[in-house]
N, C-alpha and C positions, 0 to 999 in steps of 0.2 A: 740244737738247731737254731740258726739265725735266718729270718725273713726280712728281705729288705725289698722296698719299693713293691713292685708288682708281685714280688714274692710272698707277701702278705697274704695272698689269696691261695698259694698252694702250700705253704710252710706247714700248716697245721695237718693237712693231708700227708704230709711227707712225714711228720713226726708220729703219726697214729701207724703208718706204714712201718718205720723204722722202729717203733717202741722206744722213742726218745725220753729222755728224762726231764728235757725242759725246752722252751721256746722263748727266744728273743726277738721282739720286732724291732728293726732298725730303720728308722724312717719309713716304715711299711704303711701300704694301704691296707687299712684292716677293715674287712666287710662284716656287716651286720650278718647273723645267720641267715642263709638262703639268698643273701644279696649277690646279685651277679656283678662282673667287671663293669659292664655297662651302666648298670644302674647305680655304681658306687661314684662314678663321675657326676651325675645329675644330683644324687642325694647329699653328696659335700659341697656342691656349689661348684667344683672344678670347671664344669662346662661353661661358667658364666665368668671365668676370670679372663682379665684382658692384659695384655701386655703393651705399655705404650710404645709407639712407633719409634720414638728416640732411642730406646734402648738397643735398637740395631744399627744406629747411625755411626760413622766413622768417628766423629767427634766425640761421641759419649765412649767409644772403645779407648781413645786416646786418653780421656780423662781418668779411665780406670786403669790405665797401664802406667800412667806418671806416677 
């Protein structure tokens, strides 16, 4: 079983239900026992992340495509 991104919250439950032999987290959100999805954002600091405004500018996109 592979849990990717938000699937990190549900993959362990699916593994248990399917009696899976293994679990691989692929860039997954891995909660602490009992941690909710909402708590995960705050506890990991994701709720405080910022993206600079220039990331969304046309000139920035042109430089990425060059």
